[in-house]
N, C-alpha and C positions, 0 to 999 in steps of 0.2 A: 862357135859351130853348130848347125842343126842337120840333123841326118836320123831317119826313123829307125836305124838298124843299131843296137847298140854295139855290136862288133864293129862297124865301121866307124862309130863316135871313139870307141877305145884304140883302134888302129890309126886315127888318126890323130888322137891327141899324142900317142907315141912318135909320130914322124914328128909333130912339132916339136918335141924335146928334141930328136934327134939332129932336127934343121935349126936348134938353137933360140928356140923361141923363149924370151926373156918375159914376157907379158903372161898372166895367167889366161887360160883358155877356158870360156863357160860353155858347155855342152847343153843342147837343148834336143829332145825327141822329136816334137813338131814344130812346124813352122808358128804356128800360134804361140808356141812358147817363146819362141826368140820377138815375135811381134810384141808379147807382154814385157819382157825384157827391155825393149827400146823404147816403150812407152816414157819410161824414167828419162831416158834422154830427151824427149818431147817436154818433159817437167824441169830439165836443166841439169840432168846427170850428165856426166863424161860420156863421150860417144866411145864405142869401142874402136881400136886400132883398125880393124877390118872384120868382115864377117865372111865365114865359108857357110855356104849354103847346097843343099844335096837339092838335085831336081827333082827327083820322082819319088815324092813322098805320101803319104795318105794324110787325108784332111788337105789343109792348103798345100800347093807343091811349090818348088823352089822358084818359079816364075811368080807366083802371087805373091810370095813373100817379097821378092824382089821389087815388084812394081808398088807393094805397101811403103817399102823404103822409099823408093824415089819419090813418092808421093807427099813424104813428110818433111818438111823444110828443116827442121833439127837434125834430119838422119839422111837426106839426100847425098850428102858429099863422104859417106862412110863408103869405103871400098869395099865391094863385094866380089868375092870368088866363086864361082857355080862348079859345085862338084857334082860328075855324075859318072854312072859307069856307061852311060850311053856316049858315044863319041860322033853322033848323027850330025850332019853339017847343019840341020834344020835347027837341033837344039842349040849348037854353038852359035847359030845366028840371032836365034830367040832370045839366049841369055844377053849379049852384045846389043841388041834392039833394046832389049827392057833396062839397060843401063849397068850390065856386071862388067867390072874391070878386065875379068879374065874368066876363062872357062878351062876346068883342067878333069881329065877323065881320072876316074878312081884307079889307083892312089898315085899322088905324084909323087916323083924321086923327091929324095931329101935335098937335093943342090936346087930344084925345081921350087920347092916349098921356102927353103931358103932365100931365094933371090925375090919372091914374092914379099915374104916378111921383112927384106930389108927394102922393098921399094915403098911397102906401106909404111914402114917407118919416117922414110925420106920424106914422102908425100905430109906426112901428119907434120913432122918439123917445119917444113916450106908452109903449110896452111897456118900454122900457129905464129911463125914468126911475120908472115906477111898480110898486113892488117885487108889486103885486097884479097876477094877469092881467086884463087887460079881459074883462068876460064877453059883449061885443055886438059885433058885425062891422060896425067903422068903413068897411069899404069897401063896404056894403050899398048907400047913397046913391050911389057912383059906378054899382055896378053898374046899378040901377033906370035911373041917367039914360043910360047907355051901351044899355042894353037897349031904351031906348026910341026913340035916335038910329041905331040901326044896322039 
């Protein structure tokens, strides 16, 4: 999870615990720091289950980070959920256009976050079990549902 606001990172980490997240959450204060961590994936390290990225940050904004992720072969299948205090249709459209699976206005409800985590785990299991990459975006129904509720 990357967000330039410390309070938002702490609050989101608590929400993840409340949502039943079983995997550790690594937090970063800058988009560049997340990219540095993902460079390890390019070198063969395991990819994260998913990334939560704040849209508006100093330095690289969330859209810049998302574009970088989608340009990296080893990272382009990592599900990305954009987080923002903005619910502007233009921002939602840009996030989905750049390859985000989901866009959630800060802060999601625990049940929304739980649904996102469950879907990301399901996608990871499907990808690991199937030697053929799935051509469809399995998180799209989650994105559509959350866009309607936020």
